[in-house]
LUMVOVEX-960561 format. One record per residue (C-alpha): residue number from 1; x, y, z. Coordinates in nm, 4 decimals, always signed. Example, Ala and Ser with C-alpha at 12.3 -4.5 7.8 and 13.67 -1.06 7.14 Angstrom:
// LUMVOVEX-960561
PT    n        c1        c2        c3
PT    1   +1.2300   -0.4500   +0.7800
PT    2   +1.3670   -0.1060   +0.7140
***
This chain:
// LUMVOVEX-960561
PT    n        c1        c2        c3
PT    1  +11.0088   +8.2132   +3.4342
PT    2  +11.1353   +8.3600   +3.7563
PT    3  +11.3833   +8.2899   +4.0276
PT    4  +11.2495   +8.3606   +4.3745
PT    5  +11.4671   +8.4681   +4.6675
PT    6  +11.7704   +8.5476   +4.4510
PT    7  +11.9726   +8.8648   +4.4377
PT    8  +12.1144   +9.0128   +4.1166
PT    9  +12.4671   +8.9074   +4.0345
PT   10  +12.7185   +9.1841   +4.0143
PT   11  +12.9846   +8.9940   +3.8175
PT   12  +12.7957   +8.7522   +3.5920
PT   13  +12.9672   +8.7158   +3.2557
PT   14  +12.7703   +8.5057   +3.0093
PT   15  +13.0814   +8.4691   +2.7924
PT   16  +13.2482   +8.2527   +3.0588
PT   17  +13.2024   +7.8907   +3.1606
PT   18  +12.9546   +7.8279   +3.4445
PT   19  +12.8244   +7.5218   +3.6275
PT   20  +12.5710   +7.4195   +3.8867
PT   21  +12.7457   +7.4708   +4.2192
PT   22  +12.8593   +7.1462   +4.3819
PT   23  +12.6915   +7.2733   +4.7010
PT   24  +12.3498   +7.2856   +4.5331
PT   25  +12.0956   +7.0068   +4.5067
PT   26  +11.8176   +7.0313   +4.2490
PT   27  +11.4831   +6.8638   +4.3015
PT   28  +11.2715   +6.8623   +3.9903
PT   29  +10.9107   +6.9660   +4.0342
PT   30  +10.6144   +7.0061   +3.7989
PT   31  +10.6829   +7.3809   +3.7736
PT   32  +11.0609   +7.3454   +3.7243
PT   33  +11.2839   +7.2734   +4.0239
PT   34  +11.3815   +7.3635   +4.3766
PT   35  +11.7481   +7.4433   +4.4287
PT   36  +11.8849   +7.4130   +4.7810
PT   37  +12.2303   +7.5533   +4.8588
PT   38  +12.3853   +7.3598   +5.1473
PT   39  +12.6435   +7.6310   +5.2148
PT   40  +12.4248   +7.9392   +5.2488
PT   41  +12.0997   +7.7469   +5.3128
PT   42  +11.9095   +7.9334   +5.0420
PT   43  +11.6135   +7.7750   +4.8722
PT   44  +11.5593   +7.9046   +4.5197
PT   45  +11.2677   +7.8233   +4.2910
PT   46  +11.3425   +7.7698   +3.9232
PT   47  +10.9987   +7.8260   +3.7736
PT   48  +11.0705   +7.6996   +3.4248
PT   49  +11.1661   +7.3573   +3.2943
PT   50  +11.3705   +7.5289   +3.0231
PT   51  +11.5713   +7.7130   +3.2899
PT   52  +11.6342   +7.3831   +3.4676
PT   53  +11.7570   +7.2364   +3.1370
PT   54  +11.9965   +7.5278   +3.0874
PT   55  +12.1289   +7.5125   +3.4438
PT   56  +12.1882   +7.1373   +3.4333
PT   57  +12.3574   +7.1637   +3.0919
PT   58  +12.5860   +7.4596   +3.1723
PT   59  +12.8913   +7.2453   +3.2363
PT   60  +12.8660   +7.0865   +2.8894
PT   61  +12.9095   +7.4232   +2.7131
PT   62  +13.2105   +7.6564   +2.6899
PT   63  +13.0006   +7.9588   +2.7926
PT   64  +12.6681   +8.0331   +2.9565
PT   65  +12.5603   +8.2055   +2.6352
PT   66  +12.6245   +7.8879   +2.4371
PT   67  +12.4096   +7.6869   +2.6786
PT   68  +12.1267   +7.9402   +2.6507
PT   69  +12.1512   +7.9445   +2.2701
PT   70  +12.1283   +7.5639   +2.2611
PT   71  +11.8180   +7.5409   +2.4827
PT   72  +11.6197   +7.8637   +2.4481
PT   73  +11.4468   +8.0285   +2.1494
PT   74  +11.6154   +8.3491   +2.0329
PT   75  +11.3304   +8.5729   +2.1500
PT   76  +11.3658   +8.4543   +2.5123
PT   77  +11.7447   +8.4400   +2.5504
PT   78  +11.7921   +8.7770   +2.7231
PT   79  +11.5479   +8.6758   +3.0010
PT   80  +11.7340   +8.3511   +3.0576
PT   81  +12.0697   +8.5265   +3.0781
PT   82  +11.9165   +8.7572   +3.3411
PT   83  +11.7861   +8.4531   +3.5304
PT   84  +12.1341   +8.2978   +3.5216
PT   85  +12.2772   +8.6223   +3.6594
PT   86  +12.0353   +8.6035   +3.9530
PT   87  +12.1261   +8.2377   +4.0080
PT   88  +12.4932   +8.3336   +4.0134
PT   89  +12.4149   +8.6020   +4.2708
PT   90  +12.2490   +8.3476   +4.4965
PT   91  +12.5280   +8.0929   +4.4573
PT   92  +12.3233   +7.8354   +4.2653
PT   93  +12.5678   +7.8504   +3.9753
PT   94  +12.9342   +7.9441   +3.9833
PT   95  +13.2186   +7.9854   +3.7381
PT   96  +13.3619   +7.6571   +3.6178
***
């Protein structure tokens, strides 16, 4: 799993509610998805179907951590939280 062309988030809090930004369109691909941000024109690759599942489900959970816990095995959760932080830094997800 990796997120290309993203910068680390400085204020990502996994204990808060997050959502896919309304300015982002996801296009599912065999490897995961492409995320295009219409505001900043960034194209970000989500190279994991599990990451796509977490990102699309974020709004249904009270916190980002809860979404990760529901979709990701315990051993991999820290990596997914880091990936969400990078997505927040690139504007793909934002606080709900």
